[in-house]
Backbone atoms as SQL, in Angstrom:
CREATE TABLE atoms (id INTEGER PRIMARY KEY, chain TEXT, resi INTEGER, resn TEXT, atom TEXT, x REAL, y REAL, z REAL);
INSERT INTO atoms VALUES
  (1, 'A', 1, 'UNK', 'N', 0.653, -24.518, -24.934),
  (2, 'A', 1, 'UNK', 'CA', 1.109, -23.697, -23.900),
  (3, 'A', 1, 'UNK', 'C', 2.127, -22.666, -24.521),
  (4, 'A', 2, 'UNK', 'N', 1.981, -21.406, -24.113),
  (5, 'A', 2, 'UNK', 'CA', 2.861, -20.389, -24.630),
  (6, 'A', 2, 'UNK', 'C', 4.228, -20.527, -23.963),
  (7, 'A', 3, 'UNK', 'N', 5.240, -20.279, -24.767),
  (8, 'A', 3, 'UNK', 'CA', 6.609, -20.154, -24.146),
  (9, 'A', 3, 'UNK', 'C', 6.709, -18.794, -23.546),
  (10, 'A', 4, 'UNK', 'N', 7.649, -18.706, -22.647),
  (11, 'A', 4, 'UNK', 'CA', 7.785, -17.406, -21.927),
  (12, 'A', 4, 'UNK', 'C', 8.064, -16.193, -22.847),
  (13, 'A', 5, 'UNK', 'N', 8.677, -16.404, -23.978),
  (14, 'A', 5, 'UNK', 'CA', 9.007, -15.317, -24.902),
  (15, 'A', 5, 'UNK', 'C', 8.031, -15.264, -26.074),
  (16, 'A', 6, 'UNK', 'N', 6.785, -15.725, -25.931),
  (17, 'A', 6, 'UNK', 'CA', 5.858, -15.660, -27.015),
  (18, 'A', 6, 'UNK', 'C', 5.360, -14.258, -27.159),
  (19, 'A', 7, 'UNK', 'N', 5.522, -13.699, -28.300),
  (20, 'A', 7, 'UNK', 'CA', 5.197, -12.236, -28.533),
  (21, 'A', 7, 'UNK', 'C', 4.398, -12.162, -29.899),
  (22, 'A', 8, 'UNK', 'N', 3.310, -11.495, -29.880),
  (23, 'A', 8, 'UNK', 'CA', 2.535, -11.203, -31.037),
  (24, 'A', 8, 'UNK', 'C', 2.835, -9.753, -31.395),
  (25, 'A', 9, 'UNK', 'N', 2.718, -9.460, -32.752),
  (26, 'A', 9, 'UNK', 'CA', 2.736, -8.132, -33.269),
  (27, 'A', 9, 'UNK', 'C', 1.308, -7.805, -33.610),
  (28, 'A', 10, 'UNK', 'N', 0.767, -6.686, -33.060),
  (29, 'A', 10, 'UNK', 'CA', -0.605, -6.278, -33.265),
  (30, 'A', 10, 'UNK', 'C', -0.620, -4.817, -33.765),
  (31, 'A', 11, 'UNK', 'N', -1.341, -4.562, -34.796),
  (32, 'A', 11, 'UNK', 'CA', -1.471, -3.162, -35.253),
  (33, 'A', 11, 'UNK', 'C', -2.672, -2.608, -34.457),
  (34, 'A', 12, 'UNK', 'N', -2.342, -1.521, -33.756),
  (35, 'A', 12, 'UNK', 'CA', -3.443, -0.790, -33.029),
  (36, 'A', 12, 'UNK', 'C', -3.498, 0.635, -33.531),
  (37, 'A', 13, 'UNK', 'N', -4.590, 0.917, -34.181),
  (38, 'A', 13, 'UNK', 'CA', -4.777, 2.328, -34.694),
  (39, 'A', 13, 'UNK', 'C', -5.569, 3.081, -33.676),
  (40, 'A', 14, 'UNK', 'N', -5.159, 4.315, -33.482),
  (41, 'A', 14, 'UNK', 'CA', -5.746, 5.179, -32.403),
  (42, 'A', 14, 'UNK', 'C', -6.127, 6.509, -32.999),
  (43, 'A', 15, 'UNK', 'N', -7.357, 6.940, -32.744),
  (44, 'A', 15, 'UNK', 'CA', -7.806, 8.297, -33.253),
  (45, 'A', 15, 'UNK', 'C', -8.394, 9.045, -32.081),
  (46, 'A', 16, 'UNK', 'N', -8.331, 10.316, -32.134),
  (47, 'A', 16, 'UNK', 'CA', -8.980, 11.142, -31.171),
  (48, 'A', 16, 'UNK', 'C', -10.450, 11.261, -31.533),
  (49, 'A', 17, 'UNK', 'N', -11.310, 10.876, -30.476),
  (50, 'A', 17, 'UNK', 'CA', -12.820, 10.891, -30.773),
  (51, 'A', 17, 'UNK', 'C', -13.386, 12.267, -30.548),
  (52, 'A', 18, 'UNK', 'N', -14.586, 12.482, -30.961),
  (53, 'A', 18, 'UNK', 'CA', -15.217, 13.777, -30.798),
  (54, 'A', 18, 'UNK', 'C', -15.357, 14.280, -29.422),
  (55, 'A', 19, 'UNK', 'N', -15.439, 13.378, -28.396),
  (56, 'A', 19, 'UNK', 'CA', -15.664, 13.779, -27.033),
  (57, 'A', 19, 'UNK', 'C', -14.427, 13.763, -26.214),
  (58, 'A', 20, 'UNK', 'N', -13.284, 14.035, -26.904),
  (59, 'A', 20, 'UNK', 'CA', -11.893, 14.142, -26.251),
  (60, 'A', 20, 'UNK', 'C', -11.515, 12.784, -25.648),
  (61, 'A', 21, 'UNK', 'N', -11.996, 11.701, -26.092),
  (62, 'A', 21, 'UNK', 'CA', -11.455, 10.381, -25.689),
  (63, 'A', 21, 'UNK', 'C', -10.738, 9.811, -26.908),
  (64, 'A', 22, 'UNK', 'N', -9.998, 8.779, -26.739),
  (65, 'A', 22, 'UNK', 'CA', -9.279, 8.112, -27.775),
  (66, 'A', 22, 'UNK', 'C', -9.938, 6.803, -28.133),
  (67, 'A', 23, 'UNK', 'N', -10.056, 6.570, -29.396),
  (68, 'A', 23, 'UNK', 'CA', -10.745, 5.404, -29.979),
  (69, 'A', 23, 'UNK', 'C', -9.616, 4.523, -30.619),
  (70, 'A', 24, 'UNK', 'N', -9.564, 3.300, -30.173),
  (71, 'A', 24, 'UNK', 'CA', -8.591, 2.383, -30.714),
  (72, 'A', 24, 'UNK', 'C', -9.265, 1.173, -31.379),
  (73, 'A', 25, 'UNK', 'N', -8.643, 0.677, -32.399),
  (74, 'A', 25, 'UNK', 'CA', -9.108, -0.580, -33.012),
  (75, 'A', 25, 'UNK', 'C', -7.972, -1.291, -33.656),
  (76, 'A', 26, 'UNK', 'N', -8.184, -2.603, -33.900),
  (77, 'A', 26, 'UNK', 'CA', -7.166, -3.463, -34.508),
  (78, 'A', 26, 'UNK', 'C', -7.639, -3.868, -35.886),
  (79, 'A', 27, 'UNK', 'N', -7.030, -3.248, -36.964),
  (80, 'A', 27, 'UNK', 'CA', -7.545, -3.550, -38.275),
  (81, 'A', 27, 'UNK', 'C', -7.474, -5.061, -38.692),
  (82, 'A', 28, 'UNK', 'N', -6.600, -5.787, -38.055),
  (83, 'A', 28, 'UNK', 'CA', -6.479, -7.158, -38.414),
  (84, 'A', 28, 'UNK', 'C', -7.340, -8.099, -37.563),
  (85, 'A', 29, 'UNK', 'N', -8.148, -7.565, -36.620),
  (86, 'A', 29, 'UNK', 'CA', -8.975, -8.405, -35.775),
  (87, 'A', 29, 'UNK', 'C', -10.376, -7.777, -35.698),
  (88, 'A', 30, 'UNK', 'N', -11.344, -8.526, -36.244),
  (89, 'A', 30, 'UNK', 'CA', -12.689, -8.091, -36.220),
  (90, 'A', 30, 'UNK', 'C', -13.195, -7.993, -34.775),
  (91, 'A', 31, 'UNK', 'N', -13.870, -6.877, -34.469),
  (92, 'A', 31, 'UNK', 'CA', -14.509, -6.833, -33.194),
  (93, 'A', 31, 'UNK', 'C', -13.777, -6.112, -32.084),
  (94, 'A', 32, 'UNK', 'N', -12.521, -5.597, -32.390),
  (95, 'A', 32, 'UNK', 'CA', -11.702, -4.912, -31.377),
  (96, 'A', 32, 'UNK', 'C', -11.889, -3.418, -31.648),
  (97, 'A', 33, 'UNK', 'N', -12.802, -2.809, -30.842),
  (98, 'A', 33, 'UNK', 'CA', -13.039, -1.416, -30.871),
  (99, 'A', 33, 'UNK', 'C', -13.227, -0.953, -29.443),
  (100, 'A', 34, 'UNK', 'N', -12.295, -0.153, -28.970),
  (101, 'A', 34, 'UNK', 'CA', -12.365, 0.307, -27.606),
  (102, 'A', 34, 'UNK', 'C', -12.026, 1.781, -27.507),
  (103, 'A', 35, 'UNK', 'N', -12.189, 2.350, -26.270),
  (104, 'A', 35, 'UNK', 'CA', -11.810, 3.722, -26.046),
  (105, 'A', 35, 'UNK', 'C', -11.098, 3.890, -24.748),
  (106, 'A', 36, 'UNK', 'N', -10.453, 5.037, -24.595),
  (107, 'A', 36, 'UNK', 'CA', -9.741, 5.356, -23.350),
  (108, 'A', 36, 'UNK', 'C', -9.559, 6.850, -23.229),
  (109, 'A', 37, 'UNK', 'N', -9.308, 7.260, -21.966),
  (110, 'A', 37, 'UNK', 'CA', -9.179, 8.693, -21.699),
  (111, 'A', 37, 'UNK', 'C', -7.868, 9.259, -22.296),
  (112, 'A', 38, 'UNK', 'N', -6.852, 8.382, -22.499),
  (113, 'A', 38, 'UNK', 'CA', -5.590, 8.734, -23.075),
  (114, 'A', 38, 'UNK', 'C', -5.290, 7.761, -24.280),
  (115, 'A', 39, 'UNK', 'N', -4.337, 8.164, -25.043),
  (116, 'A', 39, 'UNK', 'CA', -3.898, 7.313, -26.153),
  (117, 'A', 39, 'UNK', 'C', -3.427, 5.945, -25.593),
  (118, 'A', 40, 'UNK', 'N', -2.576, 6.062, -24.547),
  (119, 'A', 40, 'UNK', 'CA', -1.987, 4.844, -23.949),
  (120, 'A', 40, 'UNK', 'C', -3.066, 3.932, -23.371),
  (121, 'A', 41, 'UNK', 'N', -4.085, 4.541, -22.739),
  (122, 'A', 41, 'UNK', 'CA', -5.160, 3.747, -22.116),
  (123, 'A', 41, 'UNK', 'C', -5.876, 3.060, -23.239),
  (124, 'A', 42, 'UNK', 'N', -6.160, 3.694, -24.345),
  (125, 'A', 42, 'UNK', 'CA', -6.861, 3.100, -25.453),
  (126, 'A', 42, 'UNK', 'C', -6.154, 1.884, -26.023),
  (127, 'A', 43, 'UNK', 'N', -4.812, 2.031, -26.175),
  (128, 'A', 43, 'UNK', 'CA', -3.970, 0.954, -26.679),
  (129, 'A', 43, 'UNK', 'C', -3.962, -0.207, -25.672),
  (130, 'A', 44, 'UNK', 'N', -3.869, 0.080, -24.391),
  (131, 'A', 44, 'UNK', 'CA', -3.909, -1.009, -23.367),
  (132, 'A', 44, 'UNK', 'C', -5.238, -1.743, -23.353),
  (133, 'A', 45, 'UNK', 'N', -6.339, -0.983, -23.529),
  (134, 'A', 45, 'UNK', 'CA', -7.678, -1.643, -23.615),
  (135, 'A', 45, 'UNK', 'C', -7.752, -2.516, -24.843),
  (136, 'A', 46, 'UNK', 'N', -7.187, -2.076, -25.971),
  (137, 'A', 46, 'UNK', 'CA', -7.223, -2.843, -27.232),
  (138, 'A', 46, 'UNK', 'C', -6.481, -4.199, -26.948),
  (139, 'A', 47, 'UNK', 'N', -5.323, -4.072, -26.356),
  (140, 'A', 47, 'UNK', 'CA', -4.460, -5.251, -26.124),
  (141, 'A', 47, 'UNK', 'C', -5.167, -6.223, -25.220),
  (142, 'A', 48, 'UNK', 'N', -5.906, -5.755, -24.166),
  (143, 'A', 48, 'UNK', 'CA', -6.646, -6.600, -23.282),
  (144, 'A', 48, 'UNK', 'C', -7.709, -7.313, -24.098),
  (145, 'A', 49, 'UNK', 'N', -8.355, -6.652, -25.013),
  (146, 'A', 49, 'UNK', 'CA', -9.365, -7.235, -25.847),
  (147, 'A', 49, 'UNK', 'C', -8.737, -8.342, -26.791),
  (148, 'A', 50, 'UNK', 'N', -7.646, -8.021, -27.257),
  (149, 'A', 50, 'UNK', 'CA', -6.901, -9.052, -28.101),
  (150, 'A', 50, 'UNK', 'C', -6.632, -10.311, -27.250),
  (151, 'A', 51, 'UNK', 'N', -6.157, -10.144, -26.057),
  (152, 'A', 51, 'UNK', 'CA', -5.891, -11.293, -25.142),
  (153, 'A', 51, 'UNK', 'C', -7.202, -12.049, -24.975),
  (154, 'A', 52, 'UNK', 'N', -8.316, -11.357, -24.788),
  (155, 'A', 52, 'UNK', 'CA', -9.536, -12.040, -24.604),
  (156, 'A', 52, 'UNK', 'C', -9.994, -12.858, -25.862),
  (157, 'A', 53, 'UNK', 'N', -9.703, -12.287, -27.028),
  (158, 'A', 53, 'UNK', 'CA', -10.003, -13.021, -28.243),
  (159, 'A', 53, 'UNK', 'C', -9.140, -14.250, -28.391),
  (160, 'A', 54, 'UNK', 'N', -7.854, -14.094, -28.004),
  (161, 'A', 54, 'UNK', 'CA', -6.973, -15.293, -28.121),
  (162, 'A', 54, 'UNK', 'C', -7.520, -16.410, -27.162),
  (163, 'A', 55, 'UNK', 'N', -7.943, -15.967, -25.927),
  (164, 'A', 55, 'UNK', 'CA', -8.507, -16.914, -25.017),
  (165, 'A', 55, 'UNK', 'C', -9.716, -17.638, -25.518),
  (166, 'A', 56, 'UNK', 'N', -10.578, -16.874, -26.221),
  (167, 'A', 56, 'UNK', 'CA', -11.837, -17.494, -26.734),
  (168, 'A', 56, 'UNK', 'C', -11.440, -18.571, -27.823),
  (169, 'A', 57, 'UNK', 'N', -10.488, -18.230, -28.698),
  (170, 'A', 57, 'UNK', 'CA', -10.107, -19.182, -29.710),
  (171, 'A', 57, 'UNK', 'C', -9.500, -20.409, -29.073),
  (172, 'A', 58, 'UNK', 'N', -8.677, -20.189, -28.065),
  (173, 'A', 58, 'UNK', 'CA', -7.983, -21.234, -27.329),
  (174, 'A', 58, 'UNK', 'C', -8.895, -22.236, -26.672),
  (175, 'A', 59, 'UNK', 'N', -9.952, -21.590, -26.048),
  (176, 'A', 59, 'UNK', 'CA', -10.970, -22.504, -25.348),
  (177, 'A', 59, 'UNK', 'C', -11.673, -23.370, -26.427),
  (178, 'A', 60, 'UNK', 'N', -11.831, -22.885, -27.652),
  (179, 'A', 60, 'UNK', 'CA', -12.478, -23.684, -28.643),
  (180, 'A', 60, 'UNK', 'C', -11.466, -24.673, -29.288),
  (181, 'A', 61, 'UNK', 'N', -10.182, -24.656, -28.828),
  (182, 'A', 61, 'UNK', 'CA', -9.152, -25.469, -29.428),
  (183, 'A', 61, 'UNK', 'C', -8.661, -25.012, -30.763),
  (184, 'A', 62, 'UNK', 'N', -8.804, -23.705, -30.995),
  (185, 'A', 62, 'UNK', 'CA', -8.425, -23.099, -32.267),
  (186, 'A', 62, 'UNK', 'C', -7.268, -22.082, -32.080),
  (187, 'A', 63, 'UNK', 'N', -6.550, -21.743, -33.095),
  (188, 'A', 63, 'UNK', 'CA', -5.579, -20.725, -33.095),
  (189, 'A', 63, 'UNK', 'C', -6.190, -19.488, -33.829),
  (190, 'A', 64, 'UNK', 'N', -5.986, -18.336, -33.250),
  (191, 'A', 64, 'UNK', 'CA', -6.560, -17.108, -33.910),
  (192, 'A', 64, 'UNK', 'C', -5.855, -16.962, -35.217),
  (193, 'A', 65, 'UNK', 'N', -6.584, -16.594, -36.278),
  (194, 'A', 65, 'UNK', 'CA', -5.969, -16.457, -37.598),
  (195, 'A', 65, 'UNK', 'C', -5.040, -15.258, -37.630),
  (196, 'A', 66, 'UNK', 'N', -3.867, -15.448, -38.273),
  (197, 'A', 66, 'UNK', 'CA', -2.939, -14.379, -38.402),
  (198, 'A', 66, 'UNK', 'C', -3.109, -13.695, -39.783),
  (199, 'A', 67, 'UNK', 'N', -2.597, -12.410, -39.805),
  (200, 'A', 67, 'UNK', 'CA', -2.649, -11.655, -41.008),
  (201, 'A', 67, 'UNK', 'C', -1.553, -10.593, -40.930),
  (202, 'A', 68, 'UNK', 'N', -1.492, -9.662, -41.841),
  (203, 'A', 68, 'UNK', 'CA', -0.425, -8.667, -41.824),
  (204, 'A', 68, 'UNK', 'C', -0.521, -7.723, -40.659),
  (205, 'A', 69, 'UNK', 'N', -1.694, -7.672, -39.948),
  (206, 'A', 69, 'UNK', 'CA', -1.817, -6.757, -38.777),
  (207, 'A', 69, 'UNK', 'C', -1.868, -7.535, -37.423),
  (208, 'A', 70, 'UNK', 'N', -1.788, -8.861, -37.487),
  (209, 'A', 70, 'UNK', 'CA', -1.763, -9.643, -36.229),
  (210, 'A', 70, 'UNK', 'C', -1.051, -10.943, -36.561),
  (211, 'A', 71, 'UNK', 'N', 0.184, -11.055, -35.951),
  (212, 'A', 71, 'UNK', 'CA', 0.914, -12.297, -36.248),
  (213, 'A', 71, 'UNK', 'C', 1.907, -12.546, -35.046),
  (214, 'A', 72, 'UNK', 'N', 2.249, -13.819, -35.024),
  (215, 'A', 72, 'UNK', 'CA', 3.224, -14.281, -33.999),
  (216, 'A', 72, 'UNK', 'C', 4.576, -13.949, -34.409),
  (217, 'A', 73, 'UNK', 'N', 5.331, -13.323, -33.499),
  (218, 'A', 73, 'UNK', 'CA', 6.716, -12.906, -33.920),
  (219, 'A', 73, 'UNK', 'C', 7.569, -14.205, -33.732),
  (220, 'A', 74, 'UNK', 'N', 8.098, -14.679, -34.782),
  (221, 'A', 74, 'UNK', 'CA', 8.907, -15.894, -34.774),
  (222, 'A', 74, 'UNK', 'C', 10.383, -15.713, -34.808),
  (223, 'A', 75, 'UNK', 'N', 10.757, -14.492, -35.253),
  (224, 'A', 75, 'UNK', 'CA', 12.214, -14.185, -35.242),
  (225, 'A', 75, 'UNK', 'C', 12.382, -12.718, -34.874),
  (226, 'A', 76, 'UNK', 'N', 13.518, -12.340, -34.378),
  (227, 'A', 76, 'UNK', 'CA', 13.655, -10.941, -33.928),
  (228, 'A', 76, 'UNK', 'C', 13.512, -9.987, -35.155),
  (229, 'A', 77, 'UNK', 'N', 13.012, -8.764, -34.824),
  (230, 'A', 77, 'UNK', 'CA', 12.889, -7.716, -35.769),
  (231, 'A', 77, 'UNK', 'C', 13.434, -6.419, -35.197),
  (232, 'A', 78, 'UNK', 'N', 13.965, -5.599, -36.040),
  (233, 'A', 78, 'UNK', 'CA', 14.372, -4.228, -35.656),
  (234, 'A', 78, 'UNK', 'C', 13.171, -3.355, -35.635),
  (235, 'A', 79, 'UNK', 'N', 13.179, -2.278, -34.839),
  (236, 'A', 79, 'UNK', 'CA', 12.050, -1.427, -34.744),
  (237, 'A', 79, 'UNK', 'C', 11.674, -0.827, -36.064),
  (238, 'A', 80, 'UNK', 'N', 12.674, -0.514, -36.902),
  (239, 'A', 80, 'UNK', 'CA', 12.352, 0.020, -38.249),
  (240, 'A', 80, 'UNK', 'C', 11.633, -0.957, -39.135),
  (241, 'A', 81, 'UNK', 'N', 11.589, -2.237, -38.827),
  (242, 'A', 81, 'UNK', 'CA', 10.853, -3.281, -39.608),
  (243, 'A', 81, 'UNK', 'C', 9.408, -3.275, -39.260),
  (244, 'A', 82, 'UNK', 'N', 9.027, -2.583, -38.172),
  (245, 'A', 82, 'UNK', 'CA', 7.611, -2.658, -37.777),
  (246, 'A', 82, 'UNK', 'C', 6.863, -1.375, -38.239),
  (247, 'A', 83, 'UNK', 'N', 5.575, -1.545, -38.463),
  (248, 'A', 83, 'UNK', 'CA', 4.766, -0.387, -38.899),
  (249, 'A', 83, 'UNK', 'C', 4.629, 0.571, -37.767),
  (250, 'A', 84, 'UNK', 'N', 4.259, 1.793, -38.031),
  (251, 'A', 84, 'UNK', 'CA', 4.127, 2.825, -37.034),
  (252, 'A', 84, 'UNK', 'C', 3.138, 2.454, -35.927),
  (253, 'A', 85, 'UNK', 'N', 2.084, 1.814, -36.308),
  (254, 'A', 85, 'UNK', 'CA', 1.045, 1.437, -35.351),
  (255, 'A', 85, 'UNK', 'C', 1.150, 0.048, -34.748),
  (256, 'A', 86, 'UNK', 'N', 2.283, -0.608, -35.050),
  (257, 'A', 86, 'UNK', 'CA', 2.507, -1.974, -34.500),
  (258, 'A', 86, 'UNK', 'C', 2.900, -1.859, -33.016),
  (259, 'A', 87, 'UNK', 'N', 2.309, -2.837, -32.248),
  (260, 'A', 87, 'UNK', 'CA', 2.591, -2.949, -30.856),
  (261, 'A', 87, 'UNK', 'C', 3.122, -4.349, -30.621),
  (262, 'A', 88, 'UNK', 'N', 4.185, -4.524, -29.896),
  (263, 'A', 88, 'UNK', 'CA', 4.624, -5.878, -29.509),
  (264, 'A', 88, 'UNK', 'C', 3.865, -6.309, -28.273),
  (265, 'A', 89, 'UNK', 'N', 3.257, -7.454, -28.284),
  (266, 'A', 89, 'UNK', 'CA', 2.404, -7.849, -27.268),
  (267, 'A', 89, 'UNK', 'C', 2.861, -9.250, -26.647),
  (268, 'A', 90, 'UNK', 'N', 3.635, -9.177, -25.552),
  (269, 'A', 90, 'UNK', 'CA', 4.050, -10.421, -24.916),
  (270, 'A', 90, 'UNK', 'C', 2.773, -11.186, -24.321),
  (271, 'A', 91, 'UNK', 'N', 2.757, -12.459, -24.487),
  (272, 'A', 91, 'UNK', 'CA', 1.590, -13.170, -23.928),
  (273, 'A', 91, 'UNK', 'C', 1.690, -13.222, -22.439),
  (274, 'A', 92, 'UNK', 'N', 0.547, -12.851, -21.738),
  (275, 'A', 92, 'UNK', 'CA', 0.548, -12.914, -20.296),
  (276, 'A', 92, 'UNK', 'C', 0.797, -14.363, -19.762),
  (277, 'A', 93, 'UNK', 'N', 1.561, -14.426, -18.692),
  (278, 'A', 93, 'UNK', 'CA', 1.917, -15.726, -18.118),
  (279, 'A', 93, 'UNK', 'C', 0.702, -16.515, -17.655),
  (280, 'A', 94, 'UNK', 'N', -0.427, -15.836, -17.231),
  (281, 'A', 94, 'UNK', 'CA', -1.623, -16.583, -16.817),
  (282, 'A', 94, 'UNK', 'C', -2.278, -17.356, -17.920),
  (283, 'A', 95, 'UNK', 'N', -1.859, -17.069, -19.179),
  (284, 'A', 95, 'UNK', 'CA', -2.405, -17.813, -20.335),
  (285, 'A', 95, 'UNK', 'C', -1.575, -19.045, -20.633),
  (286, 'A', 96, 'UNK', 'N', -0.551, -19.324, -19.961),
  (287, 'A', 96, 'UNK', 'CA', 0.391, -20.385, -20.264),
  (288, 'A', 96, 'UNK', 'C', -0.262, -21.739, -20.341),
  (289, 'A', 97, 'UNK', 'N', -1.251, -22.022, -19.508),
  (290, 'A', 97, 'UNK', 'CA', -1.897, -23.230, -19.472),
  (291, 'A', 97, 'UNK', 'C', -3.008, -23.459, -20.413),
  (292, 'A', 98, 'UNK', 'N', -3.444, -22.379, -21.025),
  (293, 'A', 98, 'UNK', 'CA', -4.628, -22.537, -21.894),
  (294, 'A', 98, 'UNK', 'C', -4.406, -22.453, -23.361),
  (295, 'A', 99, 'UNK', 'N', -3.175, -22.478, -23.782),
  (296, 'A', 99, 'UNK', 'CA', -2.955, -22.306, -25.290),
  (297, 'A', 99, 'UNK', 'C', -1.938, -23.291, -25.848),
  (298, 'A', 100, 'UNK', 'N', -2.254, -24.546, -25.794),
  (299, 'A', 100, 'UNK', 'CA', -1.391, -25.622, -26.344),
  (300, 'A', 100, 'UNK', 'C', -1.155, -25.422, -27.818),
  (301, 'A', 101, 'UNK', 'N', -2.108, -24.953, -28.597),
  (302, 'A', 101, 'UNK', 'CA', -1.921, -24.840, -30.051),
  (303, 'A', 101, 'UNK', 'C', -0.780, -23.906, -30.411),
  (304, 'A', 102, 'UNK', 'N', -0.560, -22.922, -29.714),
  (305, 'A', 102, 'UNK', 'CA', 0.490, -21.954, -30.011),
  (306, 'A', 102, 'UNK', 'C', 1.878, -22.585, -29.947),
  (307, 'A', 103, 'UNK', 'N', 2.080, -23.397, -28.914),
  (308, 'A', 103, 'UNK', 'CA', 3.421, -24.046, -28.758),
  (309, 'A', 103, 'UNK', 'C', 3.688, -24.987, -29.908),
  (310, 'A', 104, 'UNK', 'N', 2.611, -25.607, -30.356),
  (311, 'A', 104, 'UNK', 'CA', 2.749, -26.548, -31.469),
  (312, 'A', 104, 'UNK', 'C', 3.158, -25.804, -32.796),
  (313, 'A', 105, 'UNK', 'N', 2.654, -24.582, -32.925),
  (314, 'A', 105, 'UNK', 'CA', 3.019, -23.759, -34.084),
  (315, 'A', 105, 'UNK', 'C', 4.427, -23.281, -33.933),
  (316, 'A', 106, 'UNK', 'N', 4.857, -22.937, -32.711),
  (317, 'A', 106, 'UNK', 'CA', 6.230, -22.427, -32.524),
  (318, 'A', 106, 'UNK', 'C', 7.273, -23.587, -32.839),
  (319, 'A', 107, 'UNK', 'N', 6.863, -24.848, -32.516),
  (320, 'A', 107, 'UNK', 'CA', 7.778, -25.925, -32.807),
  (321, 'A', 107, 'UNK', 'C', 7.871, -26.381, -34.189),
  (322, 'A', 108, 'UNK', 'N', 6.880, -25.988, -34.976),
  (323, 'A', 108, 'UNK', 'CA', 6.804, -26.418, -36.452),
  (324, 'A', 108, 'UNK', 'C', 7.863, -25.757, -37.239);
């Protein structure tokens, strides 16, 4: 189960696409490629996709692998310690009952 203050750091790269939409992807997570009418919408769609991936791993009883572009924030960081494309992603409260593995990692 996620604690209330469970936050992931996710790198979300955004580019302007050829048809005046924004294309977003997460270099640390295979399969996250989305678009939006605005830069913010593209980022939000990418984060929704990340939440979906976390849910898929959780349903299988696994923890999504972390790397330099996707990791659990275990201690406070200043904004200057984050990369330009990093987004802080608090875990949605509706996921609290589906992710026991994360709490075990936080307690370790």
